[in-house]
C-alpha positions as CSV (number, residue, x, y, z in Angstrom):
1,E,103.0,63.9,70.5
2,P,103.9,67.5,71.3
3,A,100.7,68.9,69.8
4,A,98.6,66.8,72.2
5,A,100.7,68.0,75.1
6,V,100.0,71.6,74.2
7,E,96.2,70.7,74.0
8,M,96.4,69.2,77.5
9,A,98.0,72.3,79.2
10,P,95.5,74.1,81.3
11,K,94.5,77.6,80.2
12,R,96.2,80.6,81.7
13,A,92.8,81.8,82.8
14,Y,89.7,79.9,83.7
15,R,86.4,80.1,85.5
16,L,86.6,78.2,88.8
17,Q,82.9,78.5,89.7
18,E,79.7,80.3,89.0
19,F,76.7,80.3,91.3
20,A,73.5,82.1,92.2
21,A,74.6,84.5,95.0
22,H,71.4,86.3,95.6
23,T,67.7,85.9,94.8
24,S,67.8,89.0,92.6
25,A,70.6,91.2,91.1
26,V,74.0,91.2,92.7
27,N,75.3,94.8,93.0
28,C,78.7,94.5,94.6
29,L,81.4,92.0,95.5
30,K,84.7,92.1,97.5
31,I,87.3,89.4,98.0
32,G,89.0,89.5,101.4
33,R,92.6,90.4,100.5
34,K,94.1,89.1,103.7
35,S,93.2,85.5,103.1
36,S,91.9,85.6,99.5
37,G,89.7,82.8,100.8
38,V,86.5,84.6,101.5
39,M,84.2,86.9,99.5
40,V,81.3,89.1,100.4
41,T,78.4,90.1,98.1
42,G,75.5,92.5,98.3
43,G,72.3,92.4,96.4
44,D,68.9,93.9,95.5
45,D,67.4,91.3,97.9
46,K,68.9,93.6,100.7
47,K,71.1,90.8,101.9
48,V,74.9,90.6,102.4
49,N,76.2,87.1,101.8
50,M,79.6,85.7,102.7
51,W,81.3,82.9,100.8
52,A,84.3,80.6,101.0
53,I,85.9,80.8,97.6
54,G,85.6,77.4,95.9
55,K,82.4,76.5,97.8
56,P,78.9,77.1,96.4
57,H,76.9,77.8,99.6
58,A,77.0,81.0,101.7
59,I,78.8,80.8,105.0
60,L,76.6,83.6,106.3
61,S,73.6,85.5,105.0
62,L,73.4,88.9,106.8
63,S,70.1,90.7,106.9
64,G,69.2,94.1,108.3
65,H,69.3,96.5,105.4
66,Q,65.9,97.8,104.3
67,S,67.0,98.7,100.7
68,P,69.2,97.1,98.1
69,V,72.9,96.7,99.1
70,E,75.1,98.7,96.8
71,C,78.6,98.5,98.3
72,V,80.4,96.1,100.7
73,T,83.8,95.4,102.1
74,F,85.8,93.6,104.8
75,D,87.9,95.3,107.5
76,Q,91.6,94.4,107.3
77,A,91.3,91.4,109.6
78,E,88.2,90.0,107.9
79,E,86.3,90.0,111.2
80,V,83.8,92.8,110.2
81,V,81.8,93.5,107.1
82,V,80.4,97.0,106.3
83,A,77.8,97.5,103.6
84,G,76.1,100.6,102.2
85,A,72.6,100.6,100.9
86,A,70.4,102.5,98.3
87,G,68.7,104.3,101.2
88,G,72.0,105.8,102.3
89,T,72.3,103.7,105.4
90,L,75.5,101.9,106.4
91,K,75.5,98.7,108.5
92,L,78.4,96.9,110.2
93,W,78.3,93.2,111.0
94,D,80.5,91.3,113.4
95,L,81.1,88.1,111.4
96,E,81.7,85.9,114.5
97,E,78.4,86.8,116.0
98,A,76.7,87.3,112.5
99,K,74.9,90.3,113.9
100,V,74.6,94.0,113.1
101,V,76.8,96.0,115.6
102,R,76.3,99.5,114.0
103,T,73.7,101.2,111.9
104,L,75.0,104.6,110.6
105,T,72.9,107.2,108.8
106,G,73.8,110.5,107.3
107,H,74.1,110.1,103.5
108,R,71.1,111.7,101.7
109,S,71.2,109.3,98.8
110,N,72.5,105.9,97.7
111,C,75.7,104.8,99.4
112,I,77.8,103.5,96.5
113,S,81.4,103.0,97.9
114,V,83.0,102.0,101.1
115,D,86.6,101.3,102.4
116,F,87.9,100.3,105.8
117,H,90.9,102.1,107.4
118,P,94.1,99.9,107.4
119,F,94.3,100.1,111.2
120,G,92.0,101.8,113.6
121,E,88.2,101.8,113.8
122,F,87.3,104.0,110.9
123,F,85.9,103.5,107.5
124,A,85.0,105.8,104.6
125,S,81.9,105.9,102.4
126,G,81.0,107.7,99.2
127,S,77.5,108.4,98.0
128,L,75.4,109.6,95.1
129,D,74.8,112.7,97.4
130,T,78.3,113.7,96.2
131,N,79.8,113.5,99.7
132,L,82.6,111.4,101.2
133,K,82.1,110.6,104.8
134,I,84.5,109.3,107.5
135,W,82.9,107.2,110.2
136,D,84.2,106.3,113.7
137,V,83.0,102.8,114.6
138,R,83.6,103.2,118.4
139,R,82.0,106.7,118.5
140,K,79.2,105.4,116.4
141,G,79.1,108.4,114.1
142,C,80.4,110.5,111.2
143,I,83.5,112.5,112.1
144,H,84.1,114.2,108.7
145,T,82.0,115.0,105.7
146,Y,84.1,116.0,102.6
147,K,82.3,117.9,99.9
148,G,83.4,118.9,96.5
149,H,82.5,116.2,93.9
150,D,79.9,117.2,91.3
151,R,78.5,113.7,91.0
152,G,78.5,110.5,93.1
153,V,81.6,109.3,94.9
154,G,82.0,105.8,93.3
155,V,85.3,104.9,94.8
156,C,87.1,105.7,98.1
157,K,90.4,104.3,99.3
158,F,92.6,104.9,102.4
159,S,96.4,105.1,101.9
160,P,98.4,102.2,103.4
161,D,99.7,104.5,106.2
162,G,96.2,105.5,107.1
163,K,96.9,109.2,106.8
164,W,95.0,110.0,103.6
165,V,91.9,109.0,101.8
166,L,91.4,109.3,98.0
167,S,87.9,109.7,96.5
168,G,87.1,109.0,92.9
169,G,84.0,110.6,91.4
170,Q,81.6,109.7,88.7
171,D,82.6,113.3,87.5
172,G,86.1,111.8,86.8
173,R,87.7,113.9,89.6
174,I,90.1,112.5,92.1
175,K,90.5,114.2,95.5
176,L,93.2,113.5,98.1
177,W,92.1,114.3,101.6
178,D,94.3,114.6,104.7
179,L,92.6,112.8,107.6
180,T,94.7,114.4,110.3
181,A,94.0,117.9,109.2
182,G,90.6,117.0,107.9
183,K,91.0,118.9,104.6
184,L,91.5,118.6,100.9
185,L,95.2,118.2,100.1
186,K,95.0,118.2,96.3
187,E,92.6,117.6,93.5
188,L,94.3,115.5,90.8
189,P,93.6,116.3,87.1
190,C,90.4,114.6,85.8
191,H,89.8,111.4,84.1
192,D,87.5,111.8,81.1
193,G,85.0,109.3,82.6
194,P,83.9,108.0,86.0
195,V,86.7,106.8,88.3
196,T,86.2,103.0,88.8
197,C,89.2,101.9,90.9
198,I,92.0,103.2,93.0
199,E,95.1,101.2,94.2
200,F,97.9,102.4,96.3
201,H,101.4,101.0,95.6
202,P,102.5,98.5,98.4
203,N,105.7,100.3,99.3
204,E,106.2,103.5,97.3
205,L,104.3,106.9,97.3
206,L,102.5,106.0,94.1
207,V,98.8,105.5,93.4
208,A,97.1,104.1,90.3
209,T,93.6,105.2,89.2
210,G,91.4,103.4,86.7
211,S,88.5,104.8,84.9
212,A,85.6,104.1,82.5
213,D,87.6,106.4,80.1
214,R,89.6,103.2,79.4
215,S,92.9,104.5,81.0
216,V,95.0,103.8,84.0
217,K,96.9,106.8,85.5
218,F,99.9,106.6,87.8
219,W,100.4,109.4,90.3
220,D,103.4,110.4,92.4
221,L,102.1,111.1,95.9
222,E,105.2,113.1,96.9
223,T,104.9,115.6,94.1
224,L,101.2,114.9,93.4
225,D,102.1,114.8,89.7
226,L,100.9,112.5,86.9
227,V,103.8,110.2,86.1
228,D,102.3,107.9,83.5
229,T,99.2,106.8,81.6
230,A,98.4,103.3,80.3
231,G,95.8,102.7,77.7
232,P,93.5,103.5,76.1
233,E,91.9,100.1,76.5
234,S,89.1,98.8,74.3
235,T,86.6,99.2,77.2
236,G,86.7,100.7,80.7
237,V,89.1,99.7,83.4
238,R,87.0,97.7,86.0
239,S,89.5,96.6,88.7
240,M,93.2,96.7,89.5
241,I,95.8,95.3,92.0
242,F,99.5,95.8,92.4
243,T,101.6,92.6,92.8
244,P,102.8,92.3,96.4
245,D,106.4,93.3,95.5
246,G,105.1,96.3,93.7
247,S,106.9,95.6,90.4
248,T,103.7,95.4,88.3
249,L,100.1,96.5,88.2
250,L,97.4,94.1,87.0
251,S,94.3,95.7,85.5
252,G,91.1,94.0,84.4
253,T,88.6,95.2,81.7
254,A,85.5,93.3,80.6
255,E,87.6,90.9,78.4
256,F,91.2,91.2,79.4
257,L,93.8,91.1,82.2
258,K,96.8,93.3,81.4
259,V,100.1,93.5,83.2
260,W,101.6,97.0,83.4
261,K,104.9,98.6,84.3
262,W,105.3,102.3,84.4
263,E,108.0,105.0,83.9
264,P,108.3,104.0,81.1
265,N,104.7,102.6,80.6
266,R,104.6,99.2,78.9
267,C,102.2,96.3,78.8
268,C,104.1,93.1,79.7
269,D,101.3,90.7,78.8
270,T,97.6,90.5,77.9
271,V,95.5,87.5,79.0
272,D,92.0,86.8,77.5
273,V,89.5,86.5,80.3
274,S,85.8,86.7,79.6
275,W,84.8,87.8,83.1
276,S,82.7,90.7,81.7
277,K,81.4,92.6,84.8
278,L,84.6,92.2,86.8
279,A,84.0,93.6,90.3
280,D,87.2,92.7,92.3
281,L,90.7,91.2,92.2
282,S,92.9,89.5,94.8
283,M,96.2,87.6,94.8
284,H,96.8,84.2,96.3
285,E,100.0,82.1,96.0
286,G,100.9,83.1,92.4
287,K,97.4,83.2,91.2
288,L,95.1,86.1,90.6
289,L,91.5,85.7,91.6
290,G,88.7,87.7,90.0
291,G,85.1,88.0,91.1
292,S,82.5,89.0,88.5
293,I,78.8,89.7,88.5
294,H,76.1,88.6,86.1
295,N,72.5,89.3,87.2
296,S,72.0,87.2,90.3
297,F,75.1,85.1,89.6
298,V,78.7,85.5,90.7
299,G,81.7,84.0,88.8
300,I,85.1,83.3,90.3
301,W,88.0,83.4,87.8
302,V,91.6,82.2,88.2
303,V,94.6,83.5,86.3
304,D,97.8,81.4,86.7
305,L,100.4,84.2,86.9
306,T,103.3,81.7,86.7
307,R,102.3,81.5,83.0
308,V,102.0,85.2,82.5
309,E,104.8,87.7,81.7
310,P,106.9,89.0,83.3
311,F,106.6,86.3,86.0
312,H,106.7,83.3,83.6
313,S,110.1,84.0,82.1
314,G,111.6,84.1,85.6
315,S,113.1,87.5,84.9
316,E,111.3,88.7,88.0
317,R,110.6,87.1,91.3
318,G,107.1,85.6,91.2
319,P,104.0,87.7,92.0
320,G,104.2,86.3,95.5
321,G,107.7,87.8,96.1
322,G,108.5,90.9,98.1
323,G,106.9,89.8,101.4
324,S,104.4,92.0,103.2
325,R,104.3,95.8,103.5
326,E,106.0,97.3,106.6
327,V,103.3,99.4,108.2
328,P,104.9,102.6,109.6
329,E,104.6,103.0,113.4
330,R,101.8,105.4,114.3
331,S,103.0,108.4,116.2
332,G,101.8,108.9,119.7
333,T,101.2,105.2,120.4
């Protein structure tokens, strides 16, 4: 019976697992984008916990912070985790040894965002103190402090070539900083609400910014002009990721996944996903993984992109197509 066959088809999106990740509220979550097989969480219990996706028990529980953990991320190789805490301190753990290798202080208020440099021993952090800081892991200290936001720096992201860092503020402002010159290159026109996510295109000079103002904006990094705006959504944009071939942007709100193209801007598909407090997205073999937070619990969600447009109709190579990004050679090495 055809109707029964339709009933049996798995959903396009489903929750793979849900588990208590901390003894109190979970504040932050990041999926390792290299493997899409590991995830790290930070909580009010001052712990940083590492998980294998699909398994319910932590691989590691990393202690050391003396205040709630508010932001966390992996380095590119997934060998190191850095986490920022409410007290403004940042700590780095070597995952193989499961021990703190650096404790870095300097922020005067809660550290709320962190990103690792694509190559090289650097990371960036943003704080409620309105500053963006660049840290040198080897030299064990802050090498730049960038000022200029009016409110906390809720997002920071390095460009794939490692030359720039973008900061997104709770003031809706986006600032592009040149790491080599150590100065502000450009302030992009404001979002109308806090910036929640920033994603660089895998192989073009394009960046997408998402905001609580319910819009996604696309910026040309050669001209530094706004090239497109998607939305408004029904609720704020929580997380985004480009497909590896760069043909589409996937964006998540509290109740939907949307697939976008730009210039001209159009929505190719909308998938109902009740992930609510979505915290991060990652791609793995034609599937999209989402990590969400609910009190002390974490949910892992899967969207089968082979059943989502434009991938499903076969008009495009699948979301796994396009291979990996060519990282430009660094000069002077």
